[in-house]
N, CA, C and O atoms as a GROMACS GRO file, in nm:
protein
  336
    1MET      N    1   4.067  -1.488  -2.784
    1MET     CA    2   3.907  -1.508  -2.776
    1MET      C    3   3.873  -1.421  -2.618
    1MET      O    4   3.927  -1.451  -2.511
    2GLY      N    5   3.795  -1.337  -2.634
    2GLY     CA    6   3.744  -1.276  -2.515
    2GLY      C    7   3.592  -1.292  -2.455
    2GLY      O    8   3.489  -1.324  -2.513
    3ARG      N    9   3.608  -1.270  -2.366
    3ARG     CA   10   3.445  -1.322  -2.276
    3ARG      C   11   3.392  -1.227  -2.318
    3ARG      O   12   3.449  -1.138  -2.382
    4ARG      N   13   3.213  -1.234  -2.273
    4ARG     CA   14   3.126  -1.131  -2.300
    4ARG      C   15   3.111  -1.009  -2.202
    4ARG      O   16   3.090  -1.044  -2.086
    5ARG      N   17   3.115  -0.910  -2.217
    5ARG     CA   18   3.094  -0.793  -2.130
    5ARG      C   19   2.951  -0.855  -2.057
    5ARG      O   20   2.861  -0.921  -2.108
    6ARG      N   21   2.969  -0.809  -1.926
    6ARG     CA   22   2.836  -0.845  -1.828
    6ARG      C   23   2.730  -0.712  -1.852
    6ARG      O   24   2.774  -0.600  -1.828
    7LYS      N   25   2.587  -0.727  -1.899
    7LYS     CA   26   2.524  -0.631  -1.883
    7LYS      C   27   2.489  -0.606  -1.756
    7LYS      O   28   2.453  -0.687  -1.671
    8GLU      N   29   2.510  -0.403  -1.741
    8GLU     CA   30   2.468  -0.345  -1.645
    8GLU      C   31   2.340  -0.313  -1.605
    8GLU      O   32   2.280  -0.235  -1.679
    9VAL      N   33   2.266  -0.366  -1.475
    9VAL     CA   34   2.169  -0.316  -1.456
    9VAL      C   35   2.156  -0.205  -1.348
    9VAL      O   36   2.218  -0.183  -1.244
   10LYS      N   37   2.073  -0.154  -1.399
   10LYS     CA   38   2.065   0.023  -1.335
   10LYS      C   39   1.920  -0.016  -1.250
   10LYS      O   40   1.817  -0.069  -1.289
   11ILE      N   41   1.959   0.031  -1.128
   11ILE     CA   42   1.851   0.037  -1.026
   11ILE      C   43   1.787   0.153  -1.020
   11ILE      O   44   1.854   0.247  -0.976
   12PRO      N   45   1.639   0.182  -1.064
   12PRO     CA   46   1.545   0.340  -1.070
   12PRO      C   47   1.558   0.382  -0.908
   12PRO      O   48   1.557   0.296  -0.820
   13LYS      N   49   1.565   0.468  -0.892
   13LYS     CA   50   1.579   0.573  -0.752
   13LYS      C   51   1.424   0.575  -0.716
   13LYS      O   52   1.338   0.601  -0.800
   14LYS      N   53   1.399   0.550  -0.597
   14LYS     CA   54   1.253   0.549  -0.583
   14LYS      C   55   1.228   0.721  -0.520
   14LYS      O   56   1.305   0.784  -0.447
   15THR      N   57   1.110   0.761  -0.572
   15THR     CA   58   1.068   0.918  -0.558
   15THR      C   59   0.932   0.913  -0.480
   15THR      O   60   0.853   0.820  -0.493
   16LEU      N   61   0.912   1.014  -0.404
   16LEU     CA   62   0.778   0.999  -0.335
   16LEU      C   63   0.686   1.063  -0.446
   16LEU      O   64   0.739   1.128  -0.536
   17PRO      N   65   0.519   1.041  -0.439
   17PRO     CA   66   0.475   1.087  -0.536
   17PRO      C   67   0.440   1.239  -0.521
   17PRO      O   68   0.485   1.309  -0.430
   18GLU      N   69   0.342   1.290  -0.635
   18GLU     CA   70   0.309   1.424  -0.614
   18GLU      C   71   0.137   1.432  -0.581
   18GLU      O   72   0.074   1.537  -0.563
   19PHE      N   73   0.097   1.336  -0.579
   19PHE     CA   74  -0.066   1.315  -0.539
   19PHE      C   75  -0.110   1.222  -0.460
   19PHE      O   76  -0.034   1.128  -0.484
   20TYR      N   77  -0.165   1.196  -0.400
   20TYR     CA   78  -0.194   1.077  -0.270
   20TYR      C   79  -0.366   1.095  -0.279
   20TYR      O   80  -0.440   1.188  -0.306
   21LEU      N   81  -0.385   0.950  -0.239
   21LEU     CA   82  -0.471   0.886  -0.257
   21LEU      C   83  -0.596   0.984  -0.163
   21LEU      O   84  -0.544   1.040  -0.067
   22CYS      N   85  -0.734   1.007  -0.178
   22CYS     CA   86  -0.784   1.100  -0.111
   22CYS      C   87  -0.910   0.986  -0.032
   22CYS      O   88  -0.969   0.899  -0.096
   23PRO      N   89  -0.927   1.010   0.097
   23PRO     CA   90  -0.997   0.918   0.162
   23PRO      C   91  -1.160   0.936   0.150
   23PRO      O   92  -1.232   0.841   0.181
   24LYS      N   93  -1.199   1.021   0.118
   24LYS     CA   94  -1.291   1.062   0.094
   24LYS      C   95  -1.367   0.993  -0.072
   24LYS      O   96  -1.468   0.922  -0.068
   25CYS      N   97  -1.307   1.024  -0.184
   25CYS     CA   98  -1.346   0.963  -0.277
   25CYS      C   99  -1.283   0.892  -0.343
   25CYS      O  100  -1.320   0.874  -0.459
   26GLY      N  101  -1.180   0.834  -0.298
   26GLY     CA  102  -1.082   0.707  -0.328
   26GLY      C  103  -0.991   0.763  -0.457
   26GLY      O  104  -0.886   0.701  -0.470
   27LYS      N  105  -1.007   0.836  -0.524
   27LYS     CA  106  -0.888   0.921  -0.608
   27LYS      C  107  -0.777   0.916  -0.574
   27LYS      O  108  -0.770   0.898  -0.453
   28ASN      N  109  -0.656   0.924  -0.635
   28ASN     CA  110  -0.533   1.013  -0.638
   28ASN      C  111  -0.498   1.116  -0.670
   28ASN      O  112  -0.399   1.140  -0.739
   29THR      N  113  -0.600   1.215  -0.609
   29THR     CA  114  -0.549   1.356  -0.649
   29THR      C  115  -0.549   1.458  -0.530
   29THR      O  116  -0.595   1.572  -0.531
   30VAL      N  117  -0.479   1.384  -0.411
   30VAL     CA  118  -0.491   1.488  -0.294
   30VAL      C  119  -0.328   1.552  -0.327
   30VAL      O  120  -0.230   1.492  -0.370
   31LEU      N  121  -0.347   1.711  -0.285
   31LEU     CA  122  -0.188   1.792  -0.346
   31LEU      C  123  -0.159   1.824  -0.178
   31LEU      O  124  -0.250   1.857  -0.102
   32VAL      N  125  -0.050   1.813  -0.146
   32VAL     CA  126  -0.013   1.886  -0.027
   32VAL      C  127   0.095   1.980  -0.058
   32VAL      O  128   0.206   1.942  -0.094
   33ARG      N  129   0.060   2.115  -0.043
   33ARG     CA  130   0.155   2.220  -0.013
   33ARG      C  131   0.208   2.250   0.136
   33ARG      O  132   0.133   2.260   0.233
   34LEU      N  133   0.352   2.264   0.138
   34LEU     CA  134   0.395   2.323   0.244
   34LEU      C  135   0.402   2.448   0.222
   34LEU      O  136   0.425   2.497   0.112
   35VAL      N  137   0.378   2.529   0.360
   35VAL     CA  138   0.475   2.657   0.339
   35VAL      C  139   0.553   2.672   0.490
   35VAL      O  140   0.476   2.689   0.585
   36ARG      N  141   0.664   2.668   0.514
   36ARG     CA  142   0.766   2.635   0.578
   36ARG      C  143   0.773   2.756   0.658
   36ARG      O  144   0.755   2.738   0.778
   37LYS      N  145   0.795   2.879   0.618
   37LYS     CA  146   0.803   3.011   0.670
   37LYS      C  147   0.671   3.010   0.764
   37LYS      O  148   0.686   3.035   0.883
   38THR      N  149   0.564   2.987   0.720
   38THR     CA  150   0.475   2.958   0.895
   38THR      C  151   0.441   2.882   0.952
   38THR      O  152   0.376   2.892   1.056
   39GLY      N  153   0.496   2.740   0.872
   39GLY     CA  154   0.464   2.622   0.945
   39GLY      C  155   0.309   2.549   0.938
   39GLY      O  156   0.261   2.476   1.025
   40VAL      N  157   0.220   2.606   0.763
   40VAL     CA  158   0.114   2.550   0.732
   40VAL      C  159   0.143   2.449   0.597
   40VAL      O  160   0.213   2.476   0.499
   41ALA      N  161   0.057   2.312   0.627
   41ALA     CA  162   0.062   2.210   0.519
   41ALA      C  163  -0.085   2.289   0.474
   41ALA      O  164  -0.167   2.333   0.554
   42TRP      N  165  -0.098   2.295   0.325
   42TRP     CA  166  -0.224   2.293   0.276
   42TRP      C  167  -0.262   2.144   0.189
   42TRP      O  168  -0.185   2.094   0.107
   43ILE      N  169  -0.382   2.095   0.223
   43ILE     CA  170  -0.455   1.970   0.145
   43ILE      C  171  -0.518   1.981   0.103
   43ILE      O  172  -0.619   1.996   0.172
   44THR      N  173  -0.537   1.985  -0.028
   44THR     CA  174  -0.650   1.979  -0.131
   44THR      C  175  -0.686   1.873  -0.208
   44THR      O  176  -0.587   1.828  -0.266
   45CYS      N  177  -0.826   1.790  -0.242
   45CYS     CA  178  -0.831   1.711  -0.338
   45CYS      C  179  -0.889   1.791  -0.440
   45CYS      O  180  -0.978   1.874  -0.424
   46GLY      N  181  -0.811   1.749  -0.586
   46GLY     CA  182  -0.893   1.785  -0.689
   46GLY      C  183  -0.998   1.743  -0.751
   46GLY      O  184  -1.053   1.808  -0.839
   47SER      N  185  -1.037   1.622  -0.707
   47SER     CA  186  -1.191   1.595  -0.755
   47SER      C  187  -1.296   1.637  -0.659
   47SER      O  188  -1.381   1.718  -0.697
   48CYS      N  189  -1.298   1.599  -0.558
   48CYS     CA  190  -1.433   1.630  -0.441
   48CYS      C  191  -1.422   1.737  -0.358
   48CYS      O  192  -1.505   1.766  -0.273
   49GLY      N  193  -1.290   1.814  -0.389
   49GLY     CA  194  -1.277   1.950  -0.316
   49GLY      C  195  -1.287   1.963  -0.152
   49GLY      O  196  -1.340   2.048  -0.080
   50LEU      N  197  -1.212   1.840  -0.123
   50LEU     CA  198  -1.176   1.855   0.045
   50LEU      C  199  -1.069   1.933   0.073
   50LEU      O  200  -0.975   1.917  -0.004
   51LYS      N  201  -1.053   2.021   0.169
   51LYS     CA  202  -0.929   2.082   0.180
   51LYS      C  203  -0.934   2.084   0.306
   51LYS      O  204  -1.032   2.048   0.371
   52THR      N  205  -0.801   2.139   0.363
   52THR     CA  206  -0.778   2.158   0.537
   52THR      C  207  -0.654   2.241   0.537
   52THR      O  208  -0.606   2.295   0.437
   53SER      N  209  -0.606   2.246   0.661
   53SER     CA  210  -0.466   2.323   0.670
   53SER      C  211  -0.450   2.251   0.796
   53SER      O  212  -0.546   2.222   0.868
   54LEU      N  213  -0.325   2.223   0.822
   54LEU     CA  214  -0.250   2.170   0.948
   54LEU      C  215  -0.119   2.244   0.960
   54LEU      O  216  -0.033   2.283   0.880
   55GLN      N  217  -0.144   2.246   1.128
   55GLN     CA  218   0.010   2.337   1.158
   55GLN      C  219   0.132   2.212   1.179
   55GLN      O  220   0.124   2.113   1.252
   56VAL      N  221   0.207   2.241   1.118
   56VAL     CA  222   0.322   2.169   1.095
   56VAL      C  223   0.467   2.203   1.161
   56VAL      O  224   0.497   2.322   1.176
   57GLY      N  225   0.553   2.106   1.198
   57GLY     CA  226   0.685   2.184   1.224
   57GLY      C  227   0.779   2.197   1.088
   57GLY      O  228   0.753   2.193   0.968
   58ASN      N  229   0.904   2.214   1.166
   58ASN     CA  230   0.966   2.239   1.030
   58ASN      C  231   1.050   2.150   0.970
   58ASN      O  232   1.132   2.186   0.887
   59ASN      N  233   1.036   2.032   1.006
   59ASN     CA  234   1.099   1.872   0.983
   59ASN      C  235   1.032   1.813   0.922
   59ASN      O  236   1.075   1.705   0.881
   60ILE      N  237   0.886   1.858   0.884
   60ILE     CA  238   0.781   1.728   0.834
   60ILE      C  239   0.797   1.773   0.689
   60ILE      O  240   0.803   1.885   0.639
   61ASP      N  241   0.804   1.632   0.631
   61ASP     CA  242   0.791   1.667   0.449
   61ASP      C  243   0.651   1.654   0.413
   61ASP      O  244   0.575   1.648   0.510
   62GLU      N  245   0.581   1.646   0.262
   62GLU     CA  246   0.512   1.617   0.210
   62GLU      C  247   0.421   1.519   0.256
   62GLU      O  248   0.307   1.559   0.279
   63VAL      N  249   0.457   1.357   0.281
   63VAL     CA  250   0.409   1.260   0.280
   63VAL      C  251   0.380   1.266   0.448
   63VAL      O  252   0.286   1.200   0.493
   64ASP      N  253   0.443   1.328   0.517
   64ASP     CA  254   0.440   1.328   0.656
   64ASP      C  255   0.305   1.376   0.690
   64ASP      O  256   0.213   1.307   0.734
   65ALA      N  257   0.300   1.546   0.655
   65ALA     CA  258   0.172   1.592   0.651
   65ALA      C  259   0.038   1.548   0.555
   65ALA      O  260  -0.070   1.607   0.558
   66TYR      N  261   0.063   1.461   0.490
   66TYR     CA  262  -0.084   1.370   0.426
   66TYR      C  263  -0.063   1.224   0.533
   66TYR      O  264  -0.155   1.142   0.531
   67ASN      N  265   0.022   1.205   0.597
   67ASN     CA  266  -0.061   1.113   0.708
   67ASN      C  267  -0.123   1.162   0.806
   67ASN      O  268  -0.237   1.127   0.835
   68ILE      N  269  -0.047   1.261   0.879
   68ILE     CA  270  -0.112   1.332   0.974
   68ILE      C  271  -0.313   1.383   0.938
   68ILE      O  272  -0.415   1.385   1.006
   69PHE      N  273  -0.276   1.417   0.788
   69PHE     CA  274  -0.414   1.450   0.755
   69PHE      C  275  -0.503   1.344   0.754
   69PHE      O  276  -0.623   1.368   0.768
   70ILE      N  277  -0.455   1.206   0.738
   70ILE     CA  278  -0.545   1.082   0.691
   70ILE      C  279  -0.582   0.998   0.856
   70ILE      O  280  -0.677   0.923   0.876
   71ASP      N  281  -0.468   1.042   0.966
   71ASP     CA  282  -0.490   1.001   1.076
   71ASP      C  283  -0.610   1.083   1.140
   71ASP      O  284  -0.689   1.031   1.220
   72LYS      N  285  -0.616   1.196   1.104
   72LYS     CA  286  -0.722   1.362   1.189
   72LYS      C  287  -0.832   1.318   1.087
   72LYS      O  288  -0.928   1.386   1.124
   73TYR      N  289  -0.865   1.260   1.004
   73TYR     CA  290  -0.950   1.239   0.884
   73TYR      C  291  -1.044   1.118   0.939
   73TYR      O  292  -1.166   1.129   0.931
   74TYR      N  293  -0.990   1.018   0.989
   74TYR     CA  294  -1.028   0.898   1.017
   74TYR      C  295  -1.048   0.892   1.189
   74TYR      O  296  -1.108   0.802   1.248
   75GLU      N  297  -0.996   0.986   1.240
   75GLU     CA  298  -1.013   0.981   1.415
   75GLU      C  299  -1.144   1.095   1.412
   75GLU      O  300  -1.198   1.104   1.523
   76VAL      N  301  -1.197   1.172   1.318
   76VAL     CA  302  -1.309   1.260   1.336
   76VAL      C  303  -1.442   1.206   1.279
   76VAL      O  304  -1.558   1.227   1.312
   77GLY      N  305  -1.378   1.120   1.168
   77GLY     CA  306  -1.483   1.014   1.105
   77GLY      C  307  -1.497   1.084   0.979
   77GLY      O  308  -1.457   1.197   0.951
   78GLU      N  309  -1.584   0.970   0.880
   78GLU     CA  310  -1.550   1.011   0.732
   78GLU      C  311  -1.692   1.109   0.735
   78GLU      O  312  -1.664   1.208   0.667
   79GLU      N  313  -1.814   1.121   0.780
   79GLU     CA  314  -1.933   1.200   0.772
   79GLU      C  315  -1.863   1.362   0.810
   79GLU      O  316  -1.884   1.458   0.736
   80ILE      N  317  -1.800   1.368   0.905
   80ILE     CA  318  -1.753   1.504   0.903
   80ILE      C  319  -1.603   1.527   0.840
   80ILE      O  320  -1.505   1.459   0.869
   81ALA      N  321  -1.605   1.613   0.770
   81ALA     CA  322  -1.554   1.662   0.672
   81ALA      C  323  -1.410   1.763   0.740
   81ALA      O  324  -1.446   1.849   0.822
   82LEU      N  325  -1.277   1.758   0.716
   82LEU     CA  326  -1.184   1.877   0.782
   82LEU      C  327  -1.243   1.992   0.720
   82LEU      O  328  -1.266   1.999   0.599
   83ASN      N  329  -1.270   2.092   0.811
   83ASN     CA  330  -1.273   2.265   0.746
   83ASN      C  331  -1.340   2.288   0.613
   83ASN      O  332  -1.311   2.386   0.546
   84GLU      N  333  -1.457   2.172   0.563
   84GLU     CA  334  -1.489   2.194   0.447
   84GLU      C  335  -1.561   2.315   0.442
   84GLU      O  336  -1.603   2.358   0.334
   0.00000   0.00000   0.00000
């Protein structure tokens, strides 16, 4: 008699999201594009049209640029949109 084979449990690898939550309209439509040559991050919302650009360093990822954008957005205030 043989014993039963154990079921192999695969753990899915977590990935970063492509779209982020917009602080103005609350929808998951903010897209972050990095241009590493010039050191600029372009952040745009597909539903409400909020857009801005930030100067970032070479070691910054999309999620880091999004967090900098959120910090600046709430620092300035919700009634004043960045570079609208």
